[in-house]
C-alpha positions, 0 to 999 in steps of 0.5 A: 743464424745464432741459436740463443740457450734458453735459460730456466724459467724464475721459479724453483723446480718445485713450483715448475713441477706443479705446474707442469702436473697442472698442465698435464692433467689439463692436457688428460682430456686430449685437449689444452685450449690456447685460452686456458694456457693463457689464463694459467700463465696470467694467473700462476705468474701473478702468483709467482711475481709481484712487479708487472715486468717479472710478471711478463717476463714469467709469461713468456718463460712458462708458455712453452713449458705449460703447453707440454704435455709431459708423462706423469712419469716423468713429473711424479718422481720429481715431487720430494715430499708428501705434502708435494704430492698432495698438492699435485692430487689435490690439483689434479682432482681439480682439474679433471673434474672442472668440466665436460668437453660438451654436454653429453658428456660426463663430468670426468671422462674416460682419459681424465678417470685413466690420467687420475688413476695413474696419478694416485697410483704414482704419488703412492700417498696412503688410501686414507689421505687419498680418500680425504683429499677426494672428500674434501675436493667434492665438498668444494663447490663447482669450479669449472667457470674459475677454475685457474683461480682455484688453482692458484689458490691452492698453489699459493695456499702451499706456497706459503705454508711450505 
């Protein structure tokens, strides 16, 4: 049996770091459902590829990456600009505040709050920037039903402007 070496995905390392960070924040409550992965793959493949054949290839490439729960401590140092750090903070906040796992659970559970605080610390953004991003996120309508759509729109806006 021959082992195939898997080639890196056809998105930039910076885009991959953004996606992995979003996935890690989604994992912070200990659960990333197959349905969530499928929706993320659909949205992100459409964001990063225009043709359906490219999208399908990208879906396959990204599946294993999204399913990995990589520590924030490994991902954040790969963010090279303040703009990347700010978009990751925004996406992280959106992910953890999207929904509770059950009706008896707080909107942001302790695991998510801890992961978010670690993210804030690792990003080392000025406190006024963190506060402004959190306020912006809080003023947006709840995105629990369309979280991945919302995350995709945030990423798309970032990519187009940077």
